[in-house]
C-alpha atoms as an extended CHARMM CRD file, in Angstrom:
* protein
*
       170  EXT
         1         1  MET       CA           -138.1760000000       41.3420000000        3.3120000000  PROA      1               0.0000000000
         2         2  GLU       CA           -134.5710000000       40.7370000000        3.8310000000  PROA      2               0.0000000000
         3         3  GLU       CA           -132.2380000000       43.8340000000        3.7790000000  PROA      3               0.0000000000
         4         4  LYS       CA           -128.9290000000       43.4090000000        2.0110000000  PROA      4               0.0000000000
         5         5  ALA       CA           -125.9760000000       45.1670000000        3.5940000000  PROA      5               0.0000000000
         6         6  LEU       CA           -124.3950000000       47.8470000000        1.3110000000  PROA      6               0.0000000000
         7         7  VAL       CA           -121.0770000000       46.9670000000        0.0150000000  PROA      7               0.0000000000
         8         8  ASN       CA           -118.5780000000       49.5170000000       -1.0930000000  PROA      8               0.0000000000
         9         9  ARG       CA           -117.0600000000       47.5280000000       -4.1880000000  PROA      9               0.0000000000
        10        10  VAL       CA           -114.6790000000       50.4070000000       -4.7560000000  PROA      10              0.0000000000
        11        11  ALA       CA           -113.1640000000       50.4100000000       -1.6440000000  PROA      11              0.0000000000
        12        12  ASN       CA           -112.7400000000       46.6430000000       -1.7870000000  PROA      12              0.0000000000
        13        13  SER       CA           -111.3430000000       46.5640000000       -5.1330000000  PROA      13              0.0000000000
        14        14  GLY       CA           -107.7240000000       46.5930000000       -4.2270000000  PROA      14              0.0000000000
        15        15  LEU       CA           -107.1210000000       49.7960000000       -6.6470000000  PROA      15              0.0000000000
        16        16  VAL       CA           -104.1570000000       52.2380000000       -5.8700000000  PROA      16              0.0000000000
        17        17  THR       CA           -105.1650000000       55.7660000000       -6.7590000000  PROA      17              0.0000000000
        18        18  ILE       CA           -102.8040000000       58.3230000000       -7.6310000000  PROA      18              0.0000000000
        19        19  LYS       CA           -103.8650000000       62.0550000000       -7.5350000000  PROA      19              0.0000000000
        20        20  LEU       CA           -101.6850000000       64.2180000000       -9.3550000000  PROA      20              0.0000000000
        21        21  GLU       CA           -103.1840000000       67.2460000000       -8.0000000000  PROA      21              0.0000000000
        22        22  GLY       CA           -101.2370000000       66.4770000000       -4.8990000000  PROA      22              0.0000000000
        23        23  PHE       CA            -97.9280000000       67.1130000000       -6.8170000000  PROA      23              0.0000000000
        24        24  PHE       CA            -98.8410000000       70.6010000000       -7.4420000000  PROA      24              0.0000000000
        25        25  PRO       CA            -96.2250000000       72.9300000000       -6.4280000000  PROA      25              0.0000000000
        26        26  ARG       CA            -97.3530000000       74.7910000000       -3.1260000000  PROA      26              0.0000000000
        27        27  GLN       CA            -94.3140000000       77.4430000000       -2.9320000000  PROA      27              0.0000000000
        28        28  GLU       CA            -95.1430000000       80.9550000000       -3.5650000000  PROA      28              0.0000000000
        29        29  GLN       CA            -93.9450000000       81.9230000000       -7.1280000000  PROA      29              0.0000000000
        30        30  MET       CA            -92.5750000000       85.4390000000       -8.0530000000  PROA      30              0.0000000000
        31        31  THR       CA            -91.8850000000       86.6510000000      -11.5930000000  PROA      31              0.0000000000
        32        32  PHE       CA            -88.8960000000       88.5040000000      -13.0640000000  PROA      32              0.0000000000
        33        33  ASP       CA            -89.8980000000       89.9730000000      -16.1920000000  PROA      33              0.0000000000
        34        34  MET       CA            -86.7660000000       90.8810000000      -18.3370000000  PROA      34              0.0000000000
        35        35  LYS       CA            -89.0430000000       93.3790000000      -20.3660000000  PROA      35              0.0000000000
        36        36  ASP       CA            -88.4910000000       95.8240000000      -17.5750000000  PROA      36              0.0000000000
        37        37  TYR       CA            -84.8870000000       96.0270000000      -18.2440000000  PROA      37              0.0000000000
        38        38  LEU       CA            -84.9330000000       96.5910000000      -22.0850000000  PROA      38              0.0000000000
        39        39  PHE       CA            -83.4830000000       99.6330000000      -23.8650000000  PROA      39              0.0000000000
        40        40  MET       CA            -86.5210000000      101.0720000000      -25.9510000000  PROA      40              0.0000000000
        41        41  GLY       CA            -88.3060000000       97.7100000000      -25.5710000000  PROA      41              0.0000000000
        42        42  LEU       CA            -86.0090000000       95.9450000000      -27.6860000000  PROA      42              0.0000000000
        43        43  VAL       CA            -82.5950000000       95.2260000000      -26.4310000000  PROA      43              0.0000000000
        44        44  LEU       CA            -80.7260000000       94.6050000000      -23.0420000000  PROA      44              0.0000000000
        45        45  LYS       CA            -77.7980000000       96.6370000000      -22.6170000000  PROA      45              0.0000000000
        46        46  GLU       CA            -75.1790000000       94.8520000000      -20.3220000000  PROA      46              0.0000000000
        47        47  LYS       CA            -73.8710000000       97.8130000000      -18.4990000000  PROA      47              0.0000000000
        48        48  ASP       CA            -77.3920000000       99.1940000000      -17.5090000000  PROA      48              0.0000000000
        49        49  PHE       CA            -78.7180000000       95.6940000000      -16.8030000000  PROA      49              0.0000000000
        50        50  ARG       CA            -75.7930000000       94.9760000000      -14.3710000000  PROA      50              0.0000000000
        51        51  GLU       CA            -76.4980000000       98.1870000000      -12.6180000000  PROA      51              0.0000000000
        52        52  ALA       CA            -80.2480000000       97.5510000000      -12.3370000000  PROA      52              0.0000000000
        53        53  LEU       CA            -79.3830000000       94.1580000000      -10.8750000000  PROA      53              0.0000000000
        54        54  ALA       CA            -77.0420000000       95.4930000000       -8.3560000000  PROA      54              0.0000000000
        55        55  VAL       CA            -79.7120000000       97.7560000000       -7.0000000000  PROA      55              0.0000000000
        56        56  HSD       CA            -82.6580000000       95.3010000000       -7.2050000000  PROA      56              0.0000000000
        57        57  ASP       CA            -84.2400000000       94.1610000000       -4.0470000000  PROA      57              0.0000000000
        58        58  TRP       CA            -83.4400000000       90.3610000000       -4.1640000000  PROA      58              0.0000000000
        59        59  ALA       CA            -84.5870000000       89.8280000000       -0.6770000000  PROA      59              0.0000000000
        60        60  ALA       CA            -88.2540000000       89.9660000000       -1.8180000000  PROA      60              0.0000000000
        61        61  TYR       CA            -87.7740000000       86.4950000000       -3.3410000000  PROA      61              0.0000000000
        62        62  GLN       CA            -86.7890000000       84.9820000000        0.0360000000  PROA      62              0.0000000000
        63        63  GLY       CA            -88.2080000000       81.4360000000        0.2150000000  PROA      63              0.0000000000
        64        64  LYS       CA            -89.9800000000       81.7470000000       -3.1200000000  PROA      64              0.0000000000
        65        65  ILE       CA            -89.7720000000       80.3660000000       -6.5670000000  PROA      65              0.0000000000
        66        66  LEU       CA            -88.4600000000       82.9620000000       -9.0260000000  PROA      66              0.0000000000
        67        67  LEU       CA            -89.7320000000       82.6350000000      -12.5050000000  PROA      67              0.0000000000
        68        68  VAL       CA            -87.4570000000       84.5030000000      -15.1250000000  PROA      68              0.0000000000
        69        69  HSD       CA            -88.8840000000       85.2940000000      -18.6020000000  PROA      69              0.0000000000
        70        70  CYS       CA            -89.4380000000       88.0050000000      -21.0460000000  PROA      70              0.0000000000
        71        71  SER       CA            -92.8950000000       89.0030000000      -21.9100000000  PROA      71              0.0000000000
        72        72  MET       CA            -91.7780000000       91.1820000000      -24.8030000000  PROA      72              0.0000000000
        73        73  ASP       CA            -90.7450000000       89.7300000000      -28.1940000000  PROA      73              0.0000000000
        74        74  ALA       CA            -86.9920000000       90.3080000000      -27.6820000000  PROA      74              0.0000000000
        75        75  ILE       CA            -83.7470000000       88.4830000000      -27.8830000000  PROA      75              0.0000000000
        76        76  ILE       CA            -82.3370000000       88.1170000000      -24.3900000000  PROA      76              0.0000000000
        77        77  PRO       CA            -78.8000000000       87.0080000000      -24.4100000000  PROA      77              0.0000000000
        78        78  LEU       CA            -78.3050000000       83.8340000000      -22.3730000000  PROA      78              0.0000000000
        79        79  TRP       CA            -75.6860000000       85.6040000000      -19.9060000000  PROA      79              0.0000000000
        80        80  ALA       CA            -78.6110000000       87.8020000000      -18.6130000000  PROA      80              0.0000000000
        81        81  TYR       CA            -80.5150000000       84.6870000000      -17.3550000000  PROA      81              0.0000000000
        82        82  MET       CA            -77.2310000000       83.6650000000      -15.5490000000  PROA      82              0.0000000000
        83        83  LEU       CA            -76.8390000000       86.9250000000      -13.9600000000  PROA      83              0.0000000000
        84        84  VAL       CA            -80.3680000000       87.0500000000      -12.5390000000  PROA      84              0.0000000000
        85        85  ALA       CA            -79.7430000000       83.3750000000      -11.3030000000  PROA      85              0.0000000000
        86        86  THR       CA            -76.6450000000       84.3310000000       -9.5500000000  PROA      86              0.0000000000
        87        87  HSD       CA            -78.2390000000       87.4140000000       -7.8210000000  PROA      87              0.0000000000
        88        88  ALA       CA            -81.3100000000       85.4250000000       -6.7950000000  PROA      88              0.0000000000
        89        89  ALA       CA            -79.7520000000       82.3080000000       -5.7250000000  PROA      89              0.0000000000
        90        90  PRO       CA            -79.0390000000       83.2990000000       -2.1250000000  PROA      90              0.0000000000
        91        91  TYR       CA            -82.8370000000       84.2860000000       -1.4940000000  PROA      91              0.0000000000
        92        92  ALA       CA            -85.0010000000       82.1030000000       -3.9950000000  PROA      92              0.0000000000
        93        93  ILE       CA            -85.5710000000       78.4540000000       -3.1450000000  PROA      93              0.0000000000
        94        94  ASP       CA            -85.3950000000       77.8650000000       -6.9440000000  PROA      94              0.0000000000
        95        95  VAL       CA            -84.7930000000       80.0370000000       -9.9110000000  PROA      95              0.0000000000
        96        96  PHE       CA            -86.5040000000       78.8760000000      -13.2560000000  PROA      96              0.0000000000
        97        97  GLN       CA            -86.3630000000       80.1480000000      -16.7580000000  PROA      97              0.0000000000
        98        98  GLY       CA            -89.9740000000       80.4040000000      -18.0400000000  PROA      98              0.0000000000
        99        99  THR       CA            -93.5330000000       81.2070000000      -17.2850000000  PROA      99              0.0000000000
       100       100  ALA       CA            -95.7550000000       80.0260000000      -14.3010000000  PROA      100             0.0000000000
       101       101  ALA       CA            -97.2390000000       77.2490000000      -16.6210000000  PROA      101             0.0000000000
       102       102  ASP       CA            -93.7150000000       76.1300000000      -17.8130000000  PROA      102             0.0000000000
       103       103  TYR       CA            -92.6150000000       75.6180000000      -14.2760000000  PROA      103             0.0000000000
       104       104  ILE       CA            -95.7590000000       73.6410000000      -13.2310000000  PROA      104             0.0000000000
       105       105  LYS       CA            -95.0580000000       71.3650000000      -16.2900000000  PROA      105             0.0000000000
       106       106  TYR       CA            -91.3640000000       71.1090000000      -15.0590000000  PROA      106             0.0000000000
       107       107  HSD       CA            -92.2450000000       70.4730000000      -11.4160000000  PROA      107             0.0000000000
       108       108  TYR       CA            -94.7910000000       67.6800000000      -12.1970000000  PROA      108             0.0000000000
       109       109  LEU       CA            -92.2360000000       66.0980000000      -14.4740000000  PROA      109             0.0000000000
       110       110  LYS       CA            -89.4520000000       66.2440000000      -12.0420000000  PROA      110             0.0000000000
       111       111  THR       CA            -91.7790000000       64.9510000000       -9.1700000000  PROA      111             0.0000000000
       112       112  ILE       CA            -92.7280000000       62.0070000000      -11.1630000000  PROA      112             0.0000000000
       113       113  HSD       CA            -89.1360000000       61.1310000000      -12.3740000000  PROA      113             0.0000000000
       114       114  GLU       CA            -88.1900000000       61.1340000000       -8.6850000000  PROA      114             0.0000000000
       115       115  MET       CA            -91.0680000000       58.9970000000       -7.3900000000  PROA      115             0.0000000000
       116       116  ASP       CA            -90.2480000000       55.4750000000       -5.9440000000  PROA      116             0.0000000000
       117       117  MET       CA            -92.1740000000       53.1560000000       -8.0450000000  PROA      117             0.0000000000
       118       118  THR       CA            -91.8830000000       50.1920000000       -5.6130000000  PROA      118             0.0000000000
       119       119  PRO       CA            -95.3510000000       50.7570000000       -3.9970000000  PROA      119             0.0000000000
       120       120  TYR       CA            -96.8170000000       50.2820000000       -7.2510000000  PROA      120             0.0000000000
       121       121  GLU       CA            -95.4780000000       47.0030000000       -8.2670000000  PROA      121             0.0000000000
       122       122  GLY       CA            -98.0260000000       44.5300000000       -9.2580000000  PROA      122             0.0000000000
       123       123  GLN       CA           -100.8240000000       46.9700000000       -8.4900000000  PROA      123             0.0000000000
       124       124  ARG       CA           -103.8430000000       48.0650000000      -10.1080000000  PROA      124             0.0000000000
       125       125  ILE       CA           -103.4400000000       51.7250000000      -10.5600000000  PROA      125             0.0000000000
       126       126  VAL       CA           -106.0630000000       54.5650000000      -11.1800000000  PROA      126             0.0000000000
       127       127  ILE       CA           -104.7610000000       57.8850000000      -12.1810000000  PROA      127             0.0000000000
       128       128  LYS       CA           -107.3470000000       60.3850000000      -10.9900000000  PROA      128             0.0000000000
       129       129  GLY       CA           -108.6510000000       62.5670000000      -13.9280000000  PROA      129             0.0000000000
       130       130  CYS       CA           -110.4930000000       65.2890000000      -12.0760000000  PROA      130             0.0000000000
       131       131  SER       CA           -108.6210000000       67.7140000000       -9.9880000000  PROA      131             0.0000000000
       132       132  ASP       CA           -108.8770000000       71.2760000000       -8.3720000000  PROA      132             0.0000000000
       133       133  GLU       CA           -105.3600000000       72.1430000000       -9.4330000000  PROA      133             0.0000000000
       134       134  PRO       CA           -103.9610000000       72.3440000000      -13.0630000000  PROA      134             0.0000000000
       135       135  VAL       CA           -102.3270000000       69.2190000000      -14.2710000000  PROA      135             0.0000000000
       136       136  PRO       CA           -100.5110000000       69.3720000000      -17.5290000000  PROA      136             0.0000000000
       137       137  ALA       CA           -101.1020000000       66.4830000000      -20.0100000000  PROA      137             0.0000000000
       138       138  ALA       CA            -97.4990000000       65.7720000000      -19.8230000000  PROA      138             0.0000000000
       139       139  ALA       CA            -97.8200000000       64.7250000000      -16.2070000000  PROA      139             0.0000000000
       140       140  TYR       CA           -100.1420000000       61.8560000000      -17.2160000000  PROA      140             0.0000000000
       141       141  LEU       CA            -98.0370000000       60.6620000000      -20.0060000000  PROA      141             0.0000000000
       142       142  ALA       CA            -94.8750000000       60.7220000000      -17.7810000000  PROA      142             0.0000000000
       143       143  LEU       CA            -96.5980000000       58.8280000000      -15.1280000000  PROA      143             0.0000000000
       144       144  SER       CA            -97.9840000000       56.3120000000      -17.3340000000  PROA      144             0.0000000000
       145       145  ARG       CA            -94.3900000000       55.5940000000      -18.7400000000  PROA      145             0.0000000000
       146       146  ARG       CA            -92.9900000000       55.2170000000      -15.2250000000  PROA      146             0.0000000000
       147       147  LEU       CA            -95.8250000000       52.7780000000      -13.8510000000  PROA      147             0.0000000000
       148       148  GLN       CA            -95.9050000000       50.5330000000      -17.0470000000  PROA      148             0.0000000000
       149       149  PRO       CA            -92.9630000000       48.5370000000      -16.2200000000  PROA      149             0.0000000000
       150       150  VAL       CA            -94.1510000000       48.0040000000      -12.6570000000  PROA      150             0.0000000000
       151       151  ALA       CA            -98.0580000000       48.1000000000      -12.6130000000  PROA      151             0.0000000000
       152       152  LYS       CA           -100.4410000000       45.2580000000      -13.1850000000  PROA      152             0.0000000000
       153       153  SER       CA           -102.7970000000       47.7760000000      -14.7650000000  PROA      153             0.0000000000
       154       154  ILE       CA           -103.1470000000       51.3920000000      -15.3000000000  PROA      154             0.0000000000
       155       155  MET       CA           -106.7420000000       53.0370000000      -15.8440000000  PROA      155             0.0000000000
       156       156  PHE       CA           -107.7170000000       56.8430000000      -15.8940000000  PROA      156             0.0000000000
       157       157  GLY       CA           -110.5700000000       58.5260000000      -14.3060000000  PROA      157             0.0000000000
       158       158  GLU       CA           -112.2100000000       57.6470000000      -11.0010000000  PROA      158             0.0000000000
       159       159  PRO       CA           -112.4000000000       54.1460000000       -9.3780000000  PROA      159             0.0000000000
       160       160  CYS       CA           -116.1510000000       53.9560000000      -10.0050000000  PROA      160             0.0000000000
       161       161  SER       CA           -115.6300000000       54.7340000000      -13.6700000000  PROA      161             0.0000000000
       162       162  THR       CA           -112.2320000000       54.2240000000      -15.2000000000  PROA      162             0.0000000000
       163       163  VAL       CA           -110.6520000000       53.9650000000      -18.8290000000  PROA      163             0.0000000000
       164       164  PRO       CA           -108.3610000000       51.2170000000      -19.3280000000  PROA      164             0.0000000000
       165       165  VAL       CA           -104.9820000000       52.4140000000      -20.3290000000  PROA      165             0.0000000000
       166       166  TYR       CA           -102.8010000000       49.4900000000      -19.9320000000  PROA      166             0.0000000000
       167       167  LYS       CA           -102.7080000000       45.9640000000      -18.8020000000  PROA      167             0.0000000000
       168       168  LYS       CA            -99.8240000000       43.6770000000      -18.2670000000  PROA      168             0.0000000000
       169       169  ARG       CA            -99.9240000000       40.4960000000      -20.4350000000  PROA      169             0.0000000000
       170       170  THR       CA            -99.1330000000       37.4770000000      -18.3260000000  PROA      170             0.0000000000
């Protein structure tokens, strides 16, 4: 009986796979919660807040992403976020207003917006579905929108089992 050589059809398919988990932010993140500076858990007093910021250890954020938010249901004046940003700027590599989930979404969208699309021109693209890192739905939407004008086709999933998303009409 004649043996047939195994052929990896996926490897020979010419598909280009994009793994969004590779865009996950790797820099350490720290949180600055405004609730710790609220008077009676309700309001931010400017004089007290400025004094607290003056003695805060900003060097702890050196080389990190600082996520600034308020976990309490309080009205935080916009200038308060600005003050935190000015104090943290010499230390943190980025200062972001929002939670870790907000930052991850922002980071993915920014990375996708800055991607060079030329390597994907005329290509059959598979956007990988499973990942070990959280990938927000907005990232899949944004990447599809960026690829659509240049790609021959866009699919979702794994190269061996994809869901067609877009095919350029010729």
